[in-house]
C-alpha positions in Angstrom: 123.8 152.7 183.7 124.6 155.7 186.0 127.2 156.2 188.7 125.7 157.6 191.9 128.2 159.0 194.4 127.7 161.4 197.2 124.2 162.3 196.0 125.5 163.5 192.7 124.3 162.2 189.3 127.1 161.8 186.8 126.3 160.5 183.3 128.2 157.5 182.1 131.2 158.4 179.9 133.1 160.8 182.2 132.5 163.6 184.7 131.1 166.9 183.8 131.6 170.3 185.2 128.8 171.4 187.5 127.5 168.0 188.4 123.7 167.9 188.4 121.9 167.7 191.7 118.7 165.6 191.9 115.7 167.3 193.5 115.5 164.5 196.0 118.0 162.4 198.0 119.0 159.5 195.7 120.3 157.2 198.4 117.2 157.7 200.5 115.0 157.0 197.5 116.9 153.7 196.9 116.9 152.7 200.5 114.4 150.0 201.5 114.0 151.6 204.9 113.2 155.1 203.6 109.9 156.6 204.3 110.0 158.8 201.1 110.7 156.7 198.1 111.8 158.3 194.9 109.1 159.3 192.4 108.4 156.9 189.6 109.8 157.6 186.1 107.5 159.3 183.7 106.7 157.0 180.7 104.4 158.7 178.2 103.4 156.9 174.9 104.4 158.8 171.8 102.5 158.8 168.5 102.9 160.2 165.0 103.0 159.2 161.4 105.9 160.2 159.1 106.9 158.6 155.8 109.2 159.1 152.8 109.8 157.3 149.5 111.7 157.7 146.3 110.2 158.1 142.8 111.6 159.0 139.4 111.2 162.7 140.1 112.8 162.8 143.5 111.7 162.2 147.1 108.4 162.7 148.8 108.2 163.2 152.6 104.8 163.4 154.3 103.9 163.9 157.9 101.1 164.7 160.3 101.3 167.4 162.9 99.8 166.0 166.1 101.9 165.9 169.3 100.7 163.7 172.2 101.5 163.3 175.8 100.0 159.9 176.6 96.2 160.3 175.8 96.5 164.1 175.9 96.9 166.0 172.6 99.5 168.6 173.4 99.7 170.3 170.0 97.9 170.1 166.6 100.5 172.1 164.7 103.9 170.5 165.5 106.4 171.0 162.8 107.7 167.5 162.1 109.9 168.3 159.1 113.1 170.2 159.9 115.4 171.6 157.2 119.1 170.7 157.3 120.1 172.6 154.1 118.6 173.6 150.8 118.5 170.0 149.5 118.2 168.0 152.8 115.5 167.6 155.5 114.9 165.5 158.5 111.6 164.2 160.0 110.6 163.8 163.7 109.0 160.8 165.4 109.4 160.1 169.1 110.2 162.8 171.6 109.8 166.2 170.1 112.6 167.7 172.2 115.1 164.9 171.4 114.4 165.0 167.7 114.4 168.8 167.2 117.6 169.2 169.3 119.7 166.5 167.5 118.4 167.4 164.0 119.3 171.0 164.6 122.7 169.9 165.8 123.2 168.1 162.5 122.0 171.3 160.7 124.7 173.3 162.4 127.4 170.8 161.4 126.1 170.8 157.9 126.3 174.6 157.7 129.8 174.5 159.0 130.8 171.9 156.5 129.4 174.0 153.7 131.4 177.1 154.9 134.7 175.2 155.2 134.4 172.7 152.3 132.5 174.9 149.8 129.9 172.2 149.1 126.9 170.7 150.8 127.3 167.9 153.3 126.2 164.6 151.8 123.1 162.8 153.1 125.2 159.8 154.0 127.6 161.9 156.1 124.8 163.8 157.8 123.0 160.5 158.7 126.2 158.9 159.9 126.9 162.0 162.1 123.5 161.7 163.7 123.9 157.9 164.1 127.2 158.3 165.9 125.9 161.0 168.2 122.8 158.9 169.2 124.9 155.7 169.7 126.9 157.6 172.4 123.6 158.4 174.2 122.3 154.8 174.3 120.8 154.0 177.7 119.8 157.7 178.3 116.1 157.1 177.5 116.0 159.1 174.3 113.0 158.6 172.0 113.8 159.3 168.4 113.1 157.8 165.0 114.1 160.1 162.1 114.5 160.0 158.4 117.3 162.0 156.8 116.8 162.5 153.1 117.9 164.7 150.2 120.1 165.2 147.2 123.9 165.2 147.1 125.9 167.5 144.8 128.8 166.2 142.7 132.2 167.8 142.3 130.8 170.6 140.1 128.1 171.5 142.7 125.3 169.9 140.7 122.7 167.8 142.5 123.0 164.3 141.1 121.6 161.5 143.4 119.0 161.1 146.1 119.2 159.2 149.4 117.0 158.3 152.4 118.4 157.1 155.7 116.5 155.9 158.8 118.2 156.6 162.1 116.9 156.0 165.6 117.9 156.5 169.2 119.8 153.2 169.4 122.2 154.5 166.7 120.9 152.2 164.0 121.2 153.6 160.4 119.5 152.0 157.4 119.5 153.2 153.8 116.3 152.5 151.8 113.9 153.7 149.2 110.7 153.8 151.4 110.2 154.2 155.1 107.3 155.0 157.5 108.0 155.8 161.2 105.6 156.3 164.1 102.6 154.7 165.7 100.6 155.1 162.4 103.4 153.7 160.2 101.8 150.3 159.7 98.7 151.8 158.2 100.7 154.2 156.0 102.9 151.3 154.8 99.8 149.3 153.8 98.9 152.1 151.4 102.5 152.6 150.2 103.2 148.9 149.6 100.0 148.6 147.5 100.3 151.7 145.4 103.9 152.9 145.2 105.6 152.8 141.8 109.0 154.3 141.1 107.9 155.6 137.7 104.9 157.6 139.0 104.5 161.2 138.1 105.1 164.1 140.5 101.4 164.6 141.0 100.8 160.9 141.6 103.6 160.8 144.2 102.2 163.8 146.1 98.7 162.3 146.0 100.1 159.0 147.4 101.8 160.7 150.3 98.6 162.5 151.2 96.5 159.3 151.0 99.0 157.3 153.1 99.0 159.9 155.9 95.2 160.4 155.8 94.5 156.7 156.1 97.0 156.4 159.0 95.1 159.2 160.9 91.8 157.4 160.4 93.1 154.4 162.4 95.8 155.8 164.7 94.4 158.1 167.4 97.9 159.6 168.1 98.1 160.9 164.5 96.2 163.9 163.2 96.3 167.7 162.9 97.6 168.8 159.5 99.0 166.8 156.6 102.3 168.3 155.3 103.9 167.0 152.1 107.4 167.9 150.9 109.0 167.4 147.5 112.7 167.1 147.2 114.3 167.4 143.7 117.6 168.3 142.3 116.6 172.0 142.7 116.0 171.6 146.5 113.1 170.9 148.8 109.7 172.6 148.9 106.5 172.2 150.8 103.8 171.3 148.2 100.7 170.5 150.3 99.2 171.4 153.6 95.7 170.5 154.8 93.8 170.5 158.1 92.5 167.0 158.6 89.7 168.1 160.9 88.3 170.5 158.2 88.8 168.1 155.3 87.1 165.2 157.2 84.1 167.3 158.2 83.7 168.7 154.7 84.1 165.4 153.0 81.8 163.4 155.3 78.2 163.0 154.3 75.4 163.5 156.7 73.9 160.5 158.4 70.8 159.1 156.6 67.4 160.2 157.9 65.6 157.8 160.2 62.5 156.2 158.6 59.2 157.5 159.7 57.1 155.2 161.9 
């Protein structure tokens, strides 16, 4: 997928100013007679649990906060929800650098749209923008699965309808009412499929988001840290719950039964 000429690395799609130099000789690394083969590519497994769903009062987004590098827990307090505007957020699953960079790029475009058009960028437009950008970078080993969600405003500037879109590094873009992304997503979906109802109350929806993330962390070793739950309504988004899973698990667990006396 890359053109390699004169030991220069040039990404597909055109030349760039200041061509990047690799730290080793590419042609030597690819040569069968070379005594110093190129180092192998780093391939770390990613893990997380993020979810979102609609209900009659708006949208719930719930995430964990663990960041892993293979079997190593790199961070227990990663912020996996990034604001785009007052009524729209994006979630992170995959490579933290990839997700944070491209979601912040969408945020910059959304701010520019608000300044020039006098109204917020729609969720559909923001997700399409991200999808188009990621499609252009297919084959560059990005790792990204995000959910873009929020409320759009009508011609009078009043929030009227909610939307959730799933976008990943291949450029795919899917609209839906419920998603779960990450290594713990199957466990979270098991809870959501069984208990989600559109007409649930706000408190019930928040409790369901907490339960789904907590159950995912019980079974998925790559998920953990803190539970963060966000509520998006016509008035905007707000963080409504945060809990340290380590403390909640230790406080809620009962001591082991005493051994019977001989």
